[in-house]
C-alpha positions in Angstrom: 0.0 0.0 0.0 1.2 3.5 -0.7 0.8 6.3 1.8 0.8 9.2 -0.6 -2.3 9.8 -2.7 -2.1 9.8 -6.5 -2.9 13.3 -7.7 -1.5 13.7 -11.2 -1.1 11.6 -14.4 1.4 12.3 -17.1 0.3 11.5 -20.6 2.8 11.0 -23.5 1.3 11.1 -27.0 1.6 12.4 -30.5 1.2 16.0 -31.4 -0.3 14.7 -34.7 -3.7 13.0 -34.9 -2.5 9.8 -36.6 -4.4 8.0 -39.3 -7.0 6.2 -37.1 -9.8 8.3 -35.6 -9.7 6.0 -32.6 -6.5 7.7 -31.5 -8.0 11.1 -31.0 -11.1 9.6 -29.4 -8.9 7.7 -27.0 -7.1 10.9 -26.1 -10.4 12.7 -25.4 -11.7 9.8 -23.3 -8.5 9.5 -21.3 -8.4 13.2 -20.6 -12.1 13.2 -19.6 -11.6 10.3 -17.2 -8.5 11.9 -15.6 -10.6 15.1 -15.0 -13.6 13.2 -13.7 -11.3 11.3 -11.2 -10.2 14.7 -9.8 -6.6 14.1 -11.1 -4.4 16.7 -12.7 -3.2 16.1 -16.3 0.5 16.7 -16.9 1.4 16.6 -20.6 3.6 18.0 -23.2 1.7 21.3 -23.6 0.8 20.8 -27.3 -2.7 21.9 -28.4 -2.8 19.9 -31.6 -3.3 16.3 -32.5 -3.7 13.7 -29.7 -2.1 16.1 -27.2 -4.8 18.7 -27.8 -7.5 16.0 -27.5 -6.3 14.8 -24.1 -6.1 18.4 -22.8 -9.6 19.2 -24.2 -11.0 16.1 -22.6 -9.6 16.9 -19.2 -10.7 20.5 -19.3 -14.2 19.5 -20.5 -14.5 17.5 -17.2 -13.3 20.3 -15.1 -9.9 18.8 -14.6 -6.7 20.8 -14.0 -4.1 20.7 -16.8 -0.4 21.5 -16.6 1.3 21.8 -20.0 5.1 21.5 -20.1 6.6 22.6 -23.4 10.0 23.7 -24.7 10.2 27.3 -26.0 11.2 26.2 -29.5 8.1 24.0 -29.9 5.5 26.6 -28.7 4.6 27.7 -32.2 4.9 24.3 -33.8 2.8 22.2 -31.4 0.5 24.8 -30.0 -1.3 28.1 -30.5 -0.9 30.9 -28.1 -4.7 31.2 -27.6 -5.0 27.5 -26.7 -2.1 27.6 -24.4 -3.8 30.4 -22.5 -6.7 28.0 -21.6 -4.4 25.7 -19.6 -4.4 26.0 -15.8 -0.6 26.0 -15.8 2.0 26.4 -18.5 5.6 25.6 -17.9 8.0 26.7 -20.6 11.4 24.9 -20.6 14.6 25.7 -22.4 15.0 22.2 -23.9 13.6 18.7 -24.2 15.7 17.3 -21.3 14.3 19.9 -18.9 10.8 19.2 -20.2 11.0 15.5 -19.6 12.5 15.9 -16.1 9.8 18.4 -15.1 7.1 16.1 -16.4 8.6 13.2 -14.3 8.7 15.4 -11.2 5.2 16.6 -11.5 3.6 13.2 -12.1 2.5 10.2 -10.0 1.9 7.9 -13.0 2.5 7.7 -16.7 0.3 6.8 -19.7 1.5 6.5 -23.3 -1.0 6.9 -26.0 -0.1 6.3 -29.7 2.6 8.6 -31.0 5.9 8.8 -32.9 9.6 8.6 -32.1 9.3 11.4 -29.4 6.5 9.5 -27.6 8.5 6.3 -27.8 11.6 7.9 -26.5 9.7 9.4 -23.5 8.2 6.1 -22.3 11.5 4.2 -22.9 13.2 6.7 -20.7 10.6 6.4 -18.0 11.0 2.6 -18.1 14.8 2.9 -18.0 14.5 5.0 -14.8 12.2 2.3 -13.4 14.7 -0.4 -14.2 17.5 1.6 -12.5 15.3 1.9 -9.4 14.7 5.6 -9.7 10.9 5.3 -9.3 8.1 2.8 -8.9 5.3 4.9 -10.4 2.7 3.1 -12.5 3.4 3.0 -16.3 0.6 2.3 -18.8 0.8 1.6 -22.5 -2.6 2.6 -23.9 -2.8 -0.1 -26.5 -5.4 1.5 -28.8 -6.1 -0.9 -31.6 -3.0 -2.9 -30.7 -0.7 0.1 -31.4 1.9 -0.9 -28.8 2.0 -4.7 -29.6 5.3 -4.3 -31.4 6.9 -2.6 -28.4 5.6 -5.4 -26.1 7.1 -8.0 -28.4 10.4 -6.1 -28.4 10.5 -5.9 -24.6 9.8 -9.7 -24.4 12.6 -10.3 -26.9 15.0 -8.2 -24.9 14.0 -9.9 -21.7 14.4 -13.4 -23.2 17.7 -12.5 -24.7 19.0 -11.6 -21.2 19.3 -7.8 -21.6 16.6 -6.8 -19.1 18.0 -8.1 -15.8 15.5 -6.4 -13.5 12.5 -7.3 -15.7 10.0 -7.1 -12.8 10.6 -3.3 -12.9 10.0 -3.0 -16.7 6.5 -4.5 -17.1 4.1 -1.6 -17.9 0.4 -2.2 -17.6 -1.1 -2.8 -21.0 -4.6 -1.5 -21.3 -6.7 -1.7 -24.5 -9.7 0.5 -23.6 -9.1 4.2 -22.8 -11.9 4.2 -20.3 -10.1 1.5 -18.2 -6.8 3.3 -17.9 -7.5 5.5 -14.9 -9.0 2.6 -12.8 -6.0 0.5 -13.7 -3.6 3.3 -12.5 -5.5 3.8 -9.3 -5.5 0.1 -8.6 -1.8 -0.3 -9.3 -1.0 2.8 -7.1 -3.2 1.5 -4.3 -1.4 -1.8 -4.2 2.0 -0.3 -4.7 2.5 -2.3 -7.8 3.5 0.5 -10.2 5.5 -0.7 -13.2 6.3 -3.9 -11.4 2.8 -5.2 -12.0 2.3 -8.2 -14.2 1.3 -7.2 -17.8 -2.4 -7.4 -18.0 -5.0 -7.0 -20.7 -8.1 -5.0 -19.9 
């Protein structure tokens, strides 16, 4: 059991919408359920693509939203007007500062579909877990099996003997966006975090 309550959820996701409408819908649903649960959304600050959908979903449910964005991406991934709607906007000088601040501000991590940047973010969080830096829950939002290739790769690395603390690198795999927040709350309550057994929901 954890003594500290879970209050914020970090969401990694694409600043583009992707080709499947289910990705945007998943973003809205996840954001809404984060807001409805009284949790704060921490995300990359973008107001376009899946990023924008998550933020809109959270705000539509009355949730608090903290956007953390590097200065050089402000005009690329967001609009000034949309950024003004966030409860809190943190502008960093570079990507490294952004990722560290997102980690510090969050009690759990969810990865929706996205590209190389999204992949890099969740891999880093899993690396920190493997090194014992944290035990915060990590979820792969497996919308339409998007993260199946990553799960296969992690299994391959584990079987090949390169993930020696594998119990720390087992993110929860949740298929339905509406099931993500309950899965995080359950994992946090039981102190499982990213050491939880991979489960399908």
